[in-house]
C-alpha positions as a Python dict, from the first residue, in 0.01 Angstrom:
ca = {
    (1, 'E'): (0, 0, 0),
    (2, 'P'): (-266, 140, -226),
    (3, 'E'): (-594, -46, -265),
    (4, 'R'): (-547, -94, -641),
    (5, 'V'): (-229, -120, -844),
    (6, 'H'): (-262, -7, -1208),
    (7, 'I'): (-49, -181, -1471),
    (8, 'Y'): (1, -16, -1816),
    (9, 'H'): (140, -135, -2144),
    (10, 'S'): (340, 179, -2205),
    (11, 'L'): (456, 495, -2037),
    (12, 'A'): (233, 708, -2260),
    (13, 'Q'): (-76, 524, -2145),
    (14, 'A'): (26, 572, -1777),
    (15, 'E'): (75, 944, -1830),
    (16, 'E'): (-262, 970, -2005),
    (17, 'F'): (-438, 798, -1716),
    (18, 'T'): (-261, 1025, -1457),
    (19, 'Q'): (-364, 1339, -1638),
    (20, 'T'): (-728, 1212, -1661),
    (21, 'Q'): (-746, 1133, -1291),
    (22, 'A'): (-592, 1475, -1209),
    (23, 'H'): (-860, 1644, -1421),
    (24, 'V'): (-1135, 1445, -1249),
    (25, 'H'): (-994, 1528, -901),
    (26, 'K'): (-988, 1901, -989),
    (27, 'A'): (-1345, 1887, -1109),
    (28, 'Q'): (-1453, 1727, -781),
    (29, 'V'): (-1275, 1970, -542),
    (30, 'R'): (-1322, 2284, -746),
    (31, 'S'): (-1399, 2596, -541),
    (32, 'P'): (-1770, 2690, -521),
    (33, 'T'): (-1694, 3047, -627),
    (34, 'W'): (-1850, 3003, -972),
    (35, 'A'): (-2059, 3266, -1145),
    (36, 'A'): (-2435, 3202, -1126),
    (37, 'G'): (-2574, 3022, -1433),
    (38, 'D'): (-2241, 2886, -1552),
    (39, 'E'): (-2308, 2541, -1699),
    (40, 'R'): (-1958, 2421, -1600),
    (41, 'A'): (-2020, 2467, -1230),
    (42, 'P'): (-1936, 2160, -1025),
    (43, 'V'): (-2289, 2130, -891),
    (44, 'Y'): (-2427, 2127, -1247),
    (45, 'E'): (-2175, 1876, -1363),
    (46, 'L'): (-2236, 1636, -1074),
    (47, 'L'): (-2612, 1652, -1097),
    (48, 'T'): (-2635, 1619, -1474),
    (49, 'G'): (-2375, 1345, -1474),
    (50, 'A'): (-2559, 1131, -1218),
    (51, 'S'): (-2781, 854, -1346),
    (52, 'P'): (-3120, 766, -1194),
    (53, 'P'): (-2967, 471, -1001),
    (54, 'D'): (-2702, 715, -864),
    (55, 'L'): (-2972, 958, -745),
    (56, 'A'): (-3170, 672, -584),
    (57, 'E'): (-2859, 560, -396),
    (58, 'A'): (-2780, 912, -281),
    (59, 'V'): (-3141, 943, -148),
    (60, 'R'): (-3101, 615, 37),
    (61, 'R'): (-2777, 730, 198),
    (62, 'Y'): (-2932, 1063, 298),
    (63, 'S'): (-3225, 879, 455),
    (64, 'A'): (-2987, 660, 652),
    (65, 'L'): (-2788, 964, 782),
    (66, 'F'): (-3098, 1168, 862),
    (67, 'P'): (-3381, 927, 941),
    (68, 'A'): (-3729, 1079, 958),
    (69, 'P'): (-3882, 1101, 1306),
    (70, 'Q'): (-4139, 834, 1393),
    (71, 'A'): (-4067, 640, 1077),
    (72, 'D'): (-4310, 366, 983),
    (73, 'E'): (-4180, 13, 1022),
    (74, 'L'): (-4280, -60, 663),
    (75, 'H'): (-4065, 226, 528),
    (76, 'A'): (-3775, 183, 768),
    (77, 'T'): (-3435, 149, 599),
    (78, 'P'): (-3227, -167, 662),
    (79, 'P'): (-2949, -122, 922),
    (80, 'V'): (-2621, 23, 790),
    (81, 'P'): (-2279, -48, 949),
    (82, 'A'): (-2147, 231, 1168),
    (83, 'R'): (-1823, 261, 970),
    (84, 'T'): (-2021, 312, 651),
    (85, 'L'): (-2230, 585, 818),
    (86, 'R'): (-1914, 764, 928),
    (87, 'R'): (-1778, 755, 575),
    (88, 'W'): (-2095, 890, 425),
    (89, 'R'): (-2113, 1165, 691),
    (90, 'A'): (-1758, 1269, 613),
    (91, 'S'): (-1834, 1286, 242),
    (92, 'F'): (-2149, 1488, 317),
    (93, 'R'): (-1958, 1744, 520),
    (94, 'Q'): (-1675, 1772, 268),
    (95, 'A'): (-1914, 1841, -19),
    (96, 'Q'): (-2109, 2085, 193),
    (97, 'A'): (-1793, 2277, 268),
    (98, 'E'): (-1647, 2265, -88),
    (99, 'L'): (-1956, 2267, -308),
    (100, 'G'): (-2220, 2419, -90),
    (101, 'S'): (-2440, 2107, -103),
    (102, 'G'): (-2380, 1800, 110),
    (103, 'F'): (-2612, 1586, -103),
    (104, 'L'): (-2356, 1589, -383),
    (105, 'G'): (-2111, 1406, -160),
    (106, 'L'): (-2353, 1113, -129),
    (107, 'L'): (-2359, 1045, -505),
    (108, 'P'): (-2169, 717, -576),
    (109, 'C'): (-2031, 840, -914),
    (110, 'Q'): (-1951, 482, -1022),
    (111, 'H'): (-1905, 599, -1381),
    (112, 'R'): (-1579, 768, -1268),
    (113, 'Q'): (-1436, 479, -1074),
    (114, 'G'): (-1163, 247, -1201),
    (115, 'N'): (-941, 259, -1508),
    (116, 'R'): (-1177, 326, -1799),
    (117, 'L'): (-904, 385, -2057),
    (118, 'R'): (-848, 148, -2343),
    (119, 'K'): (-614, -142, -2279),
    (120, 'L'): (-483, -145, -2632),
    (121, 'P'): (-191, 75, -2729),
    (122, 'A'): (-268, 397, -2908),
    (123, 'E'): (-87, 272, -3218),
    (124, 'T'): (-309, -38, -3234),
    (125, 'V'): (-623, 169, -3198),
    (126, 'A'): (-513, 406, -3476),
    (127, 'L'): (-425, 114, -3708),
    (128, 'M'): (-761, -52, -3633),
    (129, 'E'): (-956, 264, -3722),
    (130, 'Q'): (-753, 300, -4037),
    (131, 'K'): (-828, -59, -4145),
    (132, 'I'): (-1200, -13, -4075),
    (133, 'A'): (-1210, 309, -4279),
    (134, 'E'): (-1001, 188, -4570),
    (135, 'E'): (-1074, -187, -4586),
    (136, 'Y'): (-1416, -249, -4427),
    (137, 'E'): (-1606, 61, -4535),
    (138, 'R'): (-1596, -10, -4912),
    (139, 'C'): (-1858, -77, -5175),
    (140, 'E'): (-1727, -436, -5213),
    (141, 'Q'): (-1868, -502, -4863),
    (142, 'P'): (-1586, -725, -4723),
    (143, 'T'): (-1668, -935, -4422),
    (144, 'L'): (-1557, -851, -4066),
    (145, 'F'): (-1340, -1158, -4039),
    (146, 'S'): (-1147, -1084, -4356),
    (147, 'V'): (-1067, -729, -4251),
    (148, 'W'): (-972, -846, -3902),
    (149, 'S'): (-734, -1097, -4055),
    (150, 'K'): (-561, -818, -4250),
    (151, 'L'): (-543, -616, -3927),
    (152, 'L'): (-370, -906, -3745),
    (153, 'R'): (-115, -934, -4022),
    (154, 'A'): (-50, -558, -4011),
    (155, 'C'): (-1, -570, -3631),
    (156, 'Q'): (248, -855, -3663),
    (157, 'E'): (449, -666, -3920),
    (158, 'R'): (463, -358, -3691),
    (159, 'A'): (516, -561, -3367),
    (160, 'L'): (194, -425, -3213),
    (161, 'L'): (-49, -588, -2972),
    (162, 'P'): (-339, -712, -3193),
    (163, 'P'): (-696, -666, -3091),
    (164, 'S'): (-938, -954, -3044),
    (165, 'Y'): (-1214, -1023, -3287),
    (166, 'Q'): (-1481, -910, -3034),
    (167, 'T'): (-1294, -582, -2979),
    (168, 'F'): (-1274, -528, -3359),
    (169, 'C'): (-1651, -594, -3402),
    (170, 'L'): (-1733, -348, -3124),
    (171, 'A'): (-1508, -84, -3288),
    (172, 'V'): (-1697, -135, -3616),
    (173, 'K'): (-2038, -91, -3448),
    (174, 'R'): (-1921, 231, -3278),
    (175, 'R'): (-1848, 394, -3610),
    (176, 'P'): (-2114, 639, -3749),
    (177, 'Q'): (-2377, 418, -3902),
    (178, 'H'): (-2484, 669, -4166),
    (179, 'Q'): (-2133, 718, -4301),
    (180, 'Q'): (-2064, 347, -4286),
    (181, 'A'): (-2378, 255, -4483),
    (182, 'L'): (-2303, 541, -4729),
    (183, 'K'): (-1964, 392, -4814),
    (184, 'R'): (-2070, 26, -4818),
    (185, 'R'): (-2424, 34, -4967),
    (186, 'G'): (-2469, 369, -5128),
    (187, 'V'): (-2688, 681, -5086),
    (188, 'R'): (-3029, 510, -5091),
    (189, 'A'): (-2942, 248, -4831),
    (190, 'A'): (-2790, 515, -4604),
    (191, 'Y'): (-3083, 752, -4639),
    (192, 'P'): (-3300, 597, -4359),
    (193, 'L'): (-3004, 646, -4122),
    (194, 'A'): (-2962, 1015, -4198),
    (195, 'E'): (-3063, 1277, -3948),
    (196, 'F'): (-3396, 1462, -3974),
    (197, 'Y'): (-3410, 1831, -4035),
    (198, 'H'): (-3544, 1976, -3707),
    (199, 'E'): (-3718, 2314, -3726),
    (200, 'L'): (-3679, 2520, -3404),
    (201, 'E'): (-3847, 2835, -3541),
    (202, 'L'): (-4195, 2899, -3672),
    (203, 'R'): (-4181, 2913, -4052),
    (204, 'T'): (-4409, 2863, -4349),
    (205, 'P'): (-4602, 2537, -4314),
    (206, 'R'): (-4425, 2265, -4512),
    (207, 'H'): (-4761, 2136, -4646),
    (208, 'G'): (-4921, 2477, -4707),
    (209, 'D'): (-5196, 2654, -4519),
    (210, 'R'): (-5489, 2593, -4757),
    (211, 'P'): (-5607, 2339, -5017),
    (212, 'F'): (-5468, 2347, -5372),
    (213, 'E'): (-5155, 2537, -5251),
    (214, 'I'): (-4917, 2237, -5261),
    (215, 'A'): (-4970, 1901, -5427),
    (216, 'H'): (-4754, 1596, -5486),
    (217, 'L'): (-4748, 1397, -5814),
    (218, 'D'): (-4577, 1064, -5844),
    (219, 'H'): (-4601, 713, -5990),
    (220, 'T'): (-4583, 361, -5849),
    (221, 'E'): (-4613, 11, -5988),
    (222, 'L'): (-4900, -163, -5810),
    (223, 'D'): (-4840, -502, -5657),
    (224, 'I'): (-5105, -690, -5853),
    (225, 'E'): (-5130, -886, -6177),
    (226, 'L'): (-5403, -804, -6431),
    (227, 'I'): (-5561, -1010, -6711),
    (228, 'S'): (-5730, -927, -7036),
    (229, 'S'): (-6108, -906, -7025),
    (230, 'G'): (-6140, -1088, -7356),
    (231, 'T'): (-5870, -1354, -7372),
    (232, 'R'): (-5800, -1385, -6992),
    (233, 'R'): (-5433, -1351, -7076),
    (234, 'N'): (-5197, -1207, -6816),
    (235, 'L'): (-5112, -843, -6889),
    (236, 'G'): (-4865, -774, -6608),
    (237, 'R'): (-4866, -514, -6333),
    (238, 'P'): (-5010, -162, -6394),
    (239, 'W'): (-4867, 174, -6300),
    (240, 'A'): (-5071, 410, -6076),
    (241, 'T'): (-5029, 784, -6096),
    (242, 'L'): (-5160, 971, -5788),
    (243, 'L'): (-5200, 1345, -5730),
    (244, 'T'): (-5256, 1429, -5363),
    (245, 'D'): (-5312, 1756, -5183),
    (246, 'A'): (-5045, 1823, -4918),
    (247, 'F'): (-5269, 2034, -4686),
    (248, 'S'): (-5575, 1804, -4661),
    (249, 'R'): (-5400, 1478, -4778),
    (250, 'R'): (-5689, 1437, -5011),
    (251, 'V'): (-5636, 1238, -5334),
    (252, 'R'): (-5700, 1475, -5625),
    (253, 'A'): (-5654, 1223, -5907),
    (254, 'A'): (-5587, 851, -5942),
    (255, 'V'): (-5522, 701, -6289),
    (256, 'L'): (-5385, 368, -6418),
    (257, 'S'): (-5172, 278, -6713),
    (258, 'F'): (-4973, -16, -6837),
    (259, 'D'): (-4704, 216, -6973),
    (260, 'P'): (-4407, 315, -6751),
    (261, 'P'): (-4415, 667, -6607),
    (262, 'S'): (-4443, 919, -6889),
    (263, 'Y'): (-4581, 1252, -6988),
    (264, 'Q'): (-4904, 1080, -7081),
    (265, 'S'): (-4956, 959, -6721),
    (266, 'C'): (-4897, 1313, -6588),
    (267, 'M'): (-5144, 1462, -6834),
    (268, 'L'): (-5409, 1202, -6745),
    (269, 'A'): (-5372, 1288, -6374),
    (270, 'L'): (-5402, 1661, -6437),
    (271, 'R'): (-5705, 1605, -6663),
    (272, 'E'): (-5865, 1400, -6389),
    (273, 'C'): (-5798, 1672, -6136),
    (274, 'V'): (-5955, 1942, -6359),
    (275, 'A'): (-6254, 1716, -6433),
    (276, 'R'): (-6321, 1663, -6060),
    (277, 'F'): (-6242, 2001, -5909),
    (278, 'A'): (-6194, 2242, -6198),
    (279, 'R'): (-5868, 2348, -6033),
    (280, 'L'): (-5496, 2273, -6042),
    (281, 'P'): (-5256, 2320, -5757),
    (282, 'Q'): (-5051, 2637, -5725),
    (283, 'T'): (-4729, 2443, -5639),
    (284, 'L'): (-4656, 2091, -5776),
    (285, 'V'): (-4388, 1879, -5607),
    (286, 'V'): (-4236, 1612, -5833),
    (287, 'D'): (-3928, 1399, -5838),
    (288, 'G'): (-3639, 1411, -6086),
    (289, 'G'): (-3807, 1191, -6351),
    (290, 'R'): (-3773, 1275, -6717),
    (291, 'E'): (-4147, 1290, -6762),
    (292, 'F'): (-4153, 1606, -6545),
    (293, 'A'): (-3879, 1782, -6742),
    (294, 'S'): (-4045, 1785, -7090),
    (295, 'I'): (-4117, 2108, -7272),
    (296, 'S'): (-4487, 2018, -7295),
    (297, 'F'): (-4518, 1968, -6921),
    (298, 'E'): (-4330, 2290, -6849),
    (299, 'T'): (-4557, 2476, -7093),
    (300, 'L'): (-4870, 2349, -6927),
    (301, 'L'): (-4747, 2454, -6584),
    (302, 'A'): (-4642, 2797, -6707),
    (303, 'R'): (-4974, 2852, -6885),
    (304, 'F'): (-5174, 2802, -6563),
    (305, 'E'): (-4908, 2962, -6339),
    (306, 'I'): (-4811, 2650, -6149),
    (307, 'T'): (-4474, 2643, -5974),
    (308, 'K'): (-4278, 2321, -6005),
    (309, 'K'): (-4054, 2207, -5720),
    (310, 'T'): (-3824, 1913, -5776),
    (311, 'R'): (-3747, 1687, -5477),
    (312, 'P'): (-3381, 1599, -5403),
    (313, 'A'): (-3273, 1272, -5566),
    (314, 'S'): (-3291, 952, -5353),
    (315, 'E'): (-3451, 1140, -5058),
    (316, 'A'): (-3802, 1010, -5019),
    (317, 'R'): (-3875, 1209, -4711),
    (318, 'F'): (-3931, 1521, -4921),
    (319, 'G'): (-4222, 1338, -5080),
    (320, 'S'): (-4348, 1163, -4768),
    (321, 'V'): (-4708, 1269, -4837),
    (322, 'V'): (-4739, 1076, -5159),
    (323, 'E'): (-4494, 801, -5066),
    (324, 'R'): (-4702, 721, -4759),
    (325, 'L'): (-5010, 716, -4977),
    (326, 'F'): (-4851, 448, -5196),
    (327, 'G'): (-4793, 228, -4895),
    (328, 'T'): (-5147, 278, -4765),
    (329, 'T'): (-5299, 194, -5107),
    (330, 'N'): (-5104, -132, -5114),
    (331, 'T'): (-5162, -245, -4755),
    (332, 'R'): (-5529, -144, -4724),
    (333, 'F'): (-5648, -215, -5075),
    (334, 'I'): (-5421, -397, -5318),
    (335, 'Y'): (-5297, -660, -5072),
    (336, 'N'): (-5660, -773, -5016),
    (337, 'L'): (-5720, -857, -5380),
    (338, 'V'): (-5672, -1180, -5568),
    (339, 'G'): (-5351, -1183, -5767),
    (340, 'N'): (-5149, -941, -5547),
    (341, 'T'): (-4771, -991, -5569),
    (342, 'Q'): (-4660, -927, -5208),
    (343, 'M'): (-4546, -1289, -5203),
    (344, 'T'): (-4280, -1216, -5464),
    (345, 'K'): (-4103, -973, -5228),
    (346, 'G'): (-3966, -1266, -5027),
    (347, 'D'): (-3785, -1573, -5152),
    (348, 'V'): (-3925, -1631, -5502),
    (349, 'R'): (-3796, -1990, -5499),
    (350, 'E'): (-4066, -2079, -5248),
    (351, 'I'): (-4348, -1978, -5492),
    (352, 'T'): (-4516, -2267, -5660),
    (353, 'A'): (-4758, -2275, -5952),
    (354, 'A'): (-5053, -2312, -5721),
    (355, 'V'): (-4979, -1977, -5547),
    (356, 'N'): (-4817, -1790, -5832),
    (357, 'P'): (-4986, -1446, -5861),
    (358, 'K'): (-4960, -1469, -6240),
    (359, 'H'): (-5179, -1777, -6237),
    (360, 'L'): (-5425, -1642, -5974),
    (361, 'A'): (-5479, -1305, -6149),
    (362, 'A'): (-5852, -1228, -6188),
    (363, 'W'): (-5881, -849, -6201),
    (364, 'T'): (-5913, -661, -6530),
    (365, 'F'): (-5787, -311, -6598),
    (366, 'A'): (-6128, -146, -6608),
    (367, 'A'): (-6246, -323, -6290),
    (368, 'L'): (-5932, -228, -6094),
    (369, 'L'): (-5948, 134, -6207),
    (370, 'E'): (-6306, 163, -6095),
    (371, 'R'): (-6236, 13, -5752),
    (372, 'L'): (-5910, 212, -5707),
    (373, 'Q'): (-6090, 541, -5768),
    (374, 'Q'): (-6371, 434, -5539),
    (375, 'F'): (-6116, 356, -5263),
    (376, 'A'): (-5929, 688, -5317),
    (377, 'Y'): (-6231, 914, -5368),
    (378, 'E'): (-6480, 761, -5118),
    (379, 'V'): (-6323, 523, -4862),
    (380, 'Y'): (-5977, 674, -4806),
    (381, 'D'): (-6123, 1024, -4837),
    (382, 'Q'): (-6346, 974, -4528),
    (383, 'L'): (-6091, 801, -4295),
    (384, 'D'): (-5960, 1004, -4009),
    (385, 'H'): (-5599, 1121, -4049),
    (386, 'P'): (-5390, 1110, -3730),
    (387, 'A'): (-5202, 1429, -3815),
    (388, 'L'): (-5514, 1623, -3907),
    (389, 'G'): (-5744, 1496, -3633),
    (390, 'Q'): (-6027, 1467, -3883),
    (391, 'S'): (-6100, 1310, -4218),
    (392, 'R'): (-5943, 1443, -4538),
    (393, 'R'): (-6274, 1554, -4672),
    (394, 'E'): (-6346, 1753, -4357),
    (395, 'A'): (-6003, 1907, -4364),
    (396, 'F'): (-6054, 2007, -4727),
    (397, 'A'): (-6384, 2175, -4651),
    (398, 'T'): (-6239, 2355, -4351),
    (399, 'G'): (-5941, 2472, -4556),
    (400, 'L'): (-6164, 2607, -4828),
    (401, 'A'): (-6378, 2795, -4575),
    (402, 'Q'): (-6068, 2957, -4418),
    (403, 'G'): (-5864, 3018, -4735),
    (404, 'G'): (-6148, 3115, -4970),
    (405, 'E'): (-6278, 2957, -5286),
    (406, 'R'): (-6039, 3159, -5513),
    (407, 'A'): (-6266, 3153, -5817),
    (408, 'H'): (-6000, 3315, -6038),
    (409, 'R'): (-5806, 2980, -6028),
    (410, 'V'): (-6098, 2786, -6184),
    (411, 'I'): (-6001, 2603, -6510),
    (412, 'A'): (-6260, 2507, -6766),
    (413, 'E'): (-6231, 2191, -6974),
    (414, 'S'): (-6181, 2376, -7303),
    (415, 'E'): (-6021, 2282, -7630),
    (416, 'E'): (-5713, 2482, -7534),
    (417, 'F'): (-5671, 2282, -7212),
    (418, 'R'): (-5712, 1954, -7403),
    (419, 'I'): (-5449, 2050, -7662),
    (420, 'L'): (-5206, 2168, -7392),
    (421, 'T'): (-5234, 1831, -7223),
    (422, 'L'): (-5129, 1645, -7540),
    (423, 'P'): (-4767, 1549, -7575),
    (424, 'S'): (-4530, 1661, -7851),
    (425, 'T'): (-4228, 1519, -8024),
    (426, 'R'): (-3877, 1523, -7876),
    (427, 'N'): (-3795, 1856, -8046),
    (428, 'G'): (-4149, 1992, -8013),
    (429, 'T'): (-4170, 2064, -8384),
    (430, 'A'): (-4188, 1877, -8718),
    (431, 'Q'): (-4105, 1979, -9078),
    (432, 'V'): (-4386, 2022, -9329),
    (433, 'V'): (-4314, 1802, -9628),
    (434, 'P'): (-4488, 1931, -9946),
    (435, 'G'): (-4775, 1705, -10044),
    (436, 'R'): (-4729, 1480, -9738),
    (437, 'G'): (-4765, 1694, -9429),
    (438, 'V'): (-4574, 1651, -9098),
    (439, 'R'): (-4427, 1324, -8983),
    (440, 'I'): (-4496, 1220, -8619),
    (441, 'N'): (-4401, 878, -8494),
    (442, 'Y'): (-4350, 722, -8841),
    (443, 'L'): (-4683, 860, -8968),
    (444, 'F'): (-4763, 1155, -9192),
    (445, 'Y'): (-5050, 1390, -9092),
    (446, 'W'): (-5223, 1622, -9333),
    (447, 'T'): (-5437, 1933, -9308),
    (448, 'D'): (-5547, 2183, -9570),
    (449, 'G'): (-5335, 2451, -9405),
    (450, 'F'): (-5017, 2274, -9541),
    (451, 'R'): (-5108, 2390, -9896),
    (452, 'D'): (-4988, 2735, -9800),
    (453, 'A'): (-4656, 2796, -9972),
    (454, 'G'): (-4529, 2992, -9672),
    (455, 'V'): (-4570, 2685, -9451),
    (456, 'E'): (-4405, 2426, -9675),
    (457, 'R'): (-4068, 2296, -9546),
    (458, 'A'): (-4110, 2500, -9231),
    (459, 'Q'): (-4075, 2372, -8872),
    (460, 'V'): (-4417, 2395, -8699),
    (461, 'P'): (-4510, 2301, -8341),
    (462, 'V'): (-4698, 1967, -8333),
    (463, 'R'): (-4888, 1761, -8075),
    (464, 'F'): (-5040, 1415, -8094),
    (465, 'D'): (-5304, 1220, -7903),
    (466, 'P'): (-5149, 920, -7724),
    (467, 'T'): (-5478, 735, -7726),
    (468, 'D'): (-5565, 788, -8092),
    (469, 'A'): (-5299, 783, -8363),
    (470, 'G'): (-5550, 887, -8625),
    (471, 'F'): (-5532, 1258, -8532),
    (472, 'A'): (-5267, 1517, -8451),
    (473, 'Y'): (-5243, 1893, -8418),
    (474, 'A'): (-5014, 2144, -8586),
    (475, 'F'): (-4972, 2512, -8500),
    (476, 'I'): (-5022, 2705, -8831),
    (477, 'R'): (-5082, 3076, -8869),
    (478, 'S'): (-5132, 3142, -8498),
    (479, 'Q'): (-5384, 2862, -8443),
    (480, 'W'): (-5392, 2487, -8383),
    (481, 'R'): (-5517, 2282, -8679),
    (482, 'Q'): (-5635, 1925, -8655),
    (483, 'C'): (-5450, 1687, -8885),
    (484, 'V'): (-5561, 1349, -9015),
    (485, 'S'): (-5308, 1063, -9051),
    (486, 'E'): (-5252, 869, -9366),
    (487, 'Y'): (-5427, 532, -9370),
    (488, 'H'): (-5670, 697, -9129),
    (489, 'T'): (-5909, 400, -9130),
    (490, 'V'): (-5628, 177, -9002),
    (491, 'F'): (-5472, 400, -8738),
    (492, 'K'): (-5792, 557, -8610),
    (493, 'G'): (-5857, 442, -8252),
    (494, 'R'): (-5512, 283, -8216),
    (495, 'S'): (-5282, 419, -7946),
    (496, 'V'): (-4944, 566, -8027),
    (497, 'K'): (-4794, 293, -7803),
    (498, 'E'): (-4944, 26, -8024),
    (499, 'V'): (-4811, 190, -8336),
    (500, 'M'): (-4461, 225, -8184),
    (501, 'L'): (-4454, -143, -8073),
    (502, 'S'): (-4578, -246, -8421),
    (503, 'S'): (-4285, -58, -8579),
    (504, 'V'): (-4041, -231, -8352),
    (505, 'E'): (-4187, -573, -8435),
    (506, 'L'): (-4190, -496, -8807),
    (507, 'R'): (-3825, -383, -8802),
    (508, 'R'): (-3729, -695, -8604),
    (509, 'A'): (-3912, -924, -8848),
    (510, 'R'): (-3732, -760, -9144),
    (511, 'Q'): (-3395, -800, -8974),
    (512, 'Q'): (-3452, -1166, -8920),
    (513, 'H'): (-3496, -1199, -9296),
    (514, 'H'): (-3178, -993, -9363),
    (515, 'R'): (-3368, -704, -9503),
    (516, 'S'): (-3281, -354, -9388),
    (517, 'I'): (-3572, -124, -9471),
    (518, 'A'): (-3720, 195, -9335),
    (519, 'V'): (-4050, 180, -9148),
    (520, 'T'): (-4320, 358, -9344),
    (521, 'A'): (-4690, 408, -9280),
    (522, 'H'): (-4777, 166, -9561),
    (523, 'R'): (-4586, -121, -9403),
    (524, 'L'): (-4721, -31, -9058),
    (525, 'A'): (-5072, -44, -9199),
    (526, 'E'): (-5003, -387, -9349),
    (527, 'F'): (-4864, -514, -9022),
    (528, 'L'): (-5152, -387, -8809),
    (529, 'N'): (-5406, -534, -9058),
    (530, 'S'): (-5236, -875, -9069),
    (531, 'V'): (-5485, -1029, -8828),
    (532, 'Q'): (-5780, -886, -9006),
    (533, 'A'): (-5633, -1000, -9339),
    (534, 'D'): (-5597, -1354, -9209),
    (535, 'E'): (-5956, -1352, -9094),
    (536, 'A'): (-6067, -1223, -9435),
    (537, 'V'): (-5875, -1497, -9620),
    (538, 'A'): (-6015, -1762, -9388),
    (539, 'L'): (-6368, -1634, -9452),
    (540, 'Q'): (-6304, -1636, -9829),
    (541, 'R'): (-6185, -1995, -9814),
    (542, 'L'): (-6502, -2098, -9636),
    (543, 'R'): (-6709, -1921, -9894),
    (544, 'D'): (-6522, -2099, -10178),
    (545, 'A'): (-6570, -2436, -10010),
    (546, 'E'): (-6939, -2372, -9968),
    (547, 'T'): (-6965, -2273, -10336),
    (548, 'K'): (-6798, -2592, -10450),
    (549, 'Q'): (-7030, -2807, -10243),
    (550, 'A'): (-7348, -2623, -10359),
    (551, 'P'): (-7549, -2777, -10649),
    (552, 'P'): (-7536, -2598, -10987),
    (553, 'C'): (-7799, -2340, -11077),
    (554, 'K'): (-8104, -2443, -11265),
    (555, 'N'): (-8050, -2186, -11540),
    (556, 'Q'): (-7688, -2286, -11595),
    (557, 'P'): (-7653, -2479, -11929),
    (558, 'Q'): (-7539, -2834, -11901),
    (559, 'V'): (-7230, -2918, -12116),
    (560, 'T'): (-7209, -3269, -12249),
    (561, 'T'): (-6938, -3425, -12453),
    (562, 'T'): (-6982, -3664, -12737),
    (563, 'P'): (-6725, -3888, -12894),
    (564, 'E'): (-6717, -3654, -13181),
    (565, 'S'): (-6645, -3351, -12964),
    (566, 'A'): (-6390, -3527, -12741),
    (567, 'P'): (-6043, -3362, -12747),
    (568, 'S'): (-5770, -3526, -12949),
    (569, 'S'): (-5454, -3677, -12802),
    (570, 'E'): (-5249, -3374, -12920),
    (571, 'S'): (-5492, -3136, -12744),
    (572, 'L'): (-5470, -3344, -12427),
    (573, 'R'): (-5088, -3338, -12436),
    (574, 'L'): (-5093, -2963, -12489),
    (575, 'M'): (-5338, -2912, -12198),
    (576, 'E'): (-5131, -3126, -11970),
    (577, 'Y'): (-4823, -2928, -12056),
    (578, 'T'): (-4977, -2587, -12000),
    (579, 'A'): (-5143, -2696, -11672),
    (580, 'R'): (-4814, -2792, -11496),
    (581, 'P'): (-4778, -2569, -11181),
    (582, 'D'): (-4397, -2538, -11216),
    (583, 'Q'): (-4440, -2380, -11556),
    (584, 'L'): (-4683, -2114, -11450),
    (585, 'E'): (-4582, -1757, -11376),
    (586, 'V'): (-4625, -1663, -11007),
    (587, 'Y'): (-4766, -1318, -10944),
    (588, 'E'): (-4818, -1337, -10567),
    (589, 'E'): (-4837, -1590, -10290),
    (590, 'Y'): (-5176, -1695, -10167),
    (591, 'Q'): (-5202, -1760, -9790),
}
């Protein structure tokens, strides 16, 4: 009788096992007349298929068959039964005759022993794979148990042998993890499981071969709460815009803003880069944000011959240089400050008022900006980078010495550069209204060039200063003209963001009073001056109170009444009637 009796669930499974065993037997006894270098030669297959434990066992058997002369007692192998030695010697001689190497016959090849086919019928396996692909790998993220329950019901309807829950879980884990996460959780969740792009040939360096060749520009919201320097009121978390050089990993510019990522943040970063180095990168790598697709941004890049490269969406590895910088800034700097919000990334229900970052905030905007730039420009700049083998400042100096200074790329801080770094409207132009000028963000701006009859009612390119709503620029007769806003004393020094928020608040206040009106500069000026007006009224009231309490002037004549000059009853009745408040005409409300 055979040593093992194999039992199968179906005839198809038995035939599949027989064919597999026949294929394995042919691979083991194949003739050694293979061409040299063929990867399918039996010797190559047996050696590459043997695991380290198999090789160690083959060496032990070889040492037992051919013991070394005068072997040391410490290294002597334990005694092996004579029958086992005869079996090993027979396998050695057979492999030497068939494969040309007797050592291959001593390999145990345990991975080929036994019945390693699946015990489930092929129909059940196919149905299980179908249920996993159609029921489990869905964006609704059903549980394993619910899908397994549906599989059991489907097997009962088809009279198939159902799999166990453990077998079903193992089948789910053996599926491609990237495809499974892509179907269940989306592209961003599956991105860390995607394969890397391996380069097997020498190509252009991905980070350039000199400074200022490639730079990355991106934004991140810092994990820290800020407060006002005057009122100590919480202002929220700021946004940081960083421009870093890909070759030397040196931070070119670091700016802060409370506004979400916008064209203004990009322009501030580029201005900072020119102020520090008088240079801009030759290639700028950005993501797919709208702030990088504006006409003003494209114009600035084209003017200074800068190539823009957009990273693929939801693939952060293409911007790993700046993304890693964000993480380093948080872990090495922000997380060591009072008021950092790393606690909010866990279970927010565990946060109490005593440890709430909003209550512990102590840093102001100006103080954080100063320290952030000091960290980026001085501390981080002199730390050794593991990929460079030196500090970023040293790599920058070495790159300039090798690649050259390239003086023709120097950019001066001129009026042209300042105007090009100013944003424009959505269309880039504005119509000249006769007698009023151009309207930008609810405000009219005027310059003497608008008196030209050829310019009236024409669409002219315009730009405005985000930090000062009192001035704007219009392109008239082949030159940029500075324009002054109406109510200039009110809007001068106010940011465009403040004006826009004021217009929203004003419109909301009118809607609450069931009044639908258009926002004009006059109403905006009134709204922005409301605080100053209240202060002026309060000051006037104090002045009036002090005047009433003061004694009368010495030169003021004293009026005395005598019985003869006392008013009559008719006069008193008339005075009482005319002095009634409800009968007086109201011109305006006094607050």
